[in-house]
C-alpha positions as CSV (number, residue, x, y, z in Angstrom):
1,M,-17.6,-17.9,11.9
2,L,-15.2,-15.4,10.3
3,P,-12.1,-16.6,8.4
4,I,-8.7,-16.2,9.9
5,Y,-6.5,-14.3,7.4
6,D,-3.1,-14.2,8.9
7,A,-1.3,-15.9,11.8
8,G,1.2,-13.0,11.7
9,Y,0.6,-9.4,12.3
10,Y,-1.1,-6.3,11.0
11,P,0.4,-2.8,10.9
12,R,-0.8,-0.6,13.7
13,R,-0.4,3.2,13.9
14,R,1.3,4.7,16.9
15,G,-0.8,7.8,16.4
16,L,-3.5,6.2,18.4
17,L,-1.5,7.1,21.6
18,D,-2.4,10.7,20.9
19,H,-6.0,9.8,20.8
20,F,-5.7,8.3,24.3
21,K,-4.0,11.4,25.6
22,K,-6.8,13.6,24.2
23,G,-9.5,11.4,25.6
24,R,-10.9,10.6,22.2
25,L,-10.3,6.9,22.6
26,S,-10.9,4.7,25.6
27,L,-9.2,1.3,26.3
28,T,-12.5,-0.4,25.5
29,D,-12.8,1.5,22.3
30,D,-9.3,0.5,21.4
31,G,-9.9,-3.1,22.3
32,L,-12.8,-3.4,20.0
33,H,-11.0,-1.5,17.3
34,D,-8.0,-3.8,17.6
35,L,-10.3,-6.9,17.4
36,L,-11.8,-5.5,14.2
37,C,-8.4,-4.8,12.8
38,Q,-7.3,-8.4,13.5
39,L,-10.5,-9.8,11.9
40,A,-10.3,-7.5,8.8
41,D,-9.5,-8.9,5.4
42,P,-5.9,-7.8,4.7
43,E,-6.8,-7.1,1.1
44,T,-9.8,-4.8,1.8
45,G,-10.0,-3.7,5.4
46,F,-13.5,-5.1,5.7
47,V,-14.9,-7.2,8.5
48,W,-18.2,-9.1,7.8
49,T,-19.7,-9.3,11.2
50,N,-22.4,-8.1,13.6
51,A,-22.7,-7.3,17.3
52,T,-23.8,-10.8,18.2
53,D,-20.8,-12.4,16.5
54,L,-18.4,-9.9,18.1
55,A,-20.0,-10.4,21.6
56,G,-19.5,-14.1,21.3
57,R,-15.8,-13.6,20.4
58,C,-15.0,-11.4,23.4
59,N,-17.5,-12.6,26.0
60,Y,-19.5,-9.4,26.3
61,S,-23.2,-8.7,25.8
62,R,-24.6,-7.8,22.4
63,K,-25.9,-4.5,23.7
64,F,-22.4,-3.6,25.1
65,I,-20.8,-4.3,21.7
66,Q,-23.5,-2.4,19.9
67,K,-22.8,0.6,22.1
68,Y,-19.1,0.5,21.4
69,L,-19.6,-0.1,17.6
70,R,-21.8,3.1,17.6
71,R,-19.1,5.0,19.5
72,L,-16.3,3.9,17.1
73,E,-18.4,4.9,14.1
74,R,-19.4,8.2,15.6
75,K,-15.7,9.0,16.3
76,G,-14.7,8.0,12.7
77,Y,-12.7,4.8,13.4
78,I,-15.1,2.5,11.5
79,K,-18.0,2.8,9.1
80,R,-20.8,0.2,9.2
81,F,-23.2,-0.7,6.5
82,A,-25.8,-2.5,8.6
83,V,-29.3,-3.3,7.6
84,P,-31.6,-2.1,10.5
85,R,-33.2,-5.0,12.5
86,S,-31.3,-7.6,10.5
87,K,-29.4,-10.4,12.2
88,K,-27.2,-11.0,9.2
89,H,-23.5,-10.1,9.1
90,Y,-22.8,-6.8,7.4
91,P,-19.6,-5.0,6.2
92,V,-17.7,-3.0,8.8
93,L,-14.9,-0.8,7.2
94,V,-12.0,-0.1,9.4
95,N,-10.9,3.5,8.7
96,A,-7.2,4.0,7.9
97,F,-6.7,0.2,7.6
98,E,-3.4,-0.5,5.7
99,C,-3.9,-3.3,3.2
100,T,-1.1,-5.9,3.3
101,R,-2.3,-8.0,0.4
102,G,-3.9,-7.8,-3.0
103,A,-4.5,-4.9,-5.4
104,H,-4.4,-2.3,-2.7
105,I,-1.2,-3.3,-0.9
106,G,0.4,-0.4,0.9
107,K,-2.8,1.8,0.6
108,R,-5.1,2.8,3.4
109,L,-8.9,2.4,3.4
110,N,-10.7,5.7,3.8
111,A,-13.9,4.5,5.3
112,I,-15.2,8.0,6.0
113,K,-15.1,9.0,2.3
114,T,-16.6,5.6,1.2
115,V,-20.3,6.1,0.4
116,N,-21.0,2.6,-0.9
117,W,-19.2,-0.4,0.5
118,T,-19.0,-2.0,-3.0
119,A,-16.9,1.0,-4.1
120,P,-14.4,1.6,-1.2
121,C,-12.1,4.6,-1.3
122,Y,-8.3,3.8,-0.8
123,E,-5.6,6.4,-0.5
124,G,-1.9,6.6,-1.5
125,G,1.0,4.4,-0.6
126,I,3.0,4.4,2.6
127,Q,6.1,6.6,3.0
128,S,7.2,5.3,6.3
129,G,9.8,2.9,4.7
130,I,11.7,6.0,3.3
131,Q,11.6,7.8,6.7
132,S,12.6,4.9,8.9
133,G,15.2,3.6,6.4
134,S,17.2,6.8,6.6
135,Q,17.2,6.8,10.4
136,I,18.3,3.3,11.2
137,G,21.3,3.4,13.6
138,S,21.4,7.1,13.8
139,Q,19.2,7.5,16.9
140,K,18.8,5.4,20.0
141,A,15.3,4.4,21.1
142,R,13.9,6.6,23.8
143,R,12.1,5.1,26.8
144,S,8.6,6.4,27.2
145,S,7.9,7.6,30.7
146,S,4.2,8.2,30.0
147,L,3.2,4.5,30.1
């Protein structure tokens, strides 16, 4: 059983909405990606799991989960370091995962550039605090008619 890291929240990018519009991401893809983000270690962006474990968590078949893990990896949302034919848990790196604890706080995991999971690639800090801080109160929230 995987550990539960936070009872709170994890940062989620709104840019994923564009991926829906372009047809790059399906609701099933997003559901599995969201589950992986919730299970990820907030210090690293890693999830130690396998298809059997994930299937048990969301009441789907192992083959169904394997199919969608392959899709997410092919599309660049995750990177897996699985050992073929092994039933053991392996590291799944969630691409663009924002670390909220530890040495990499405020950095995003670049799973695509990571060649070896023991030496992950993290990229720069977040600038959103600067942008949103300067706009507070100056604009009203718009309603989205697309949803």
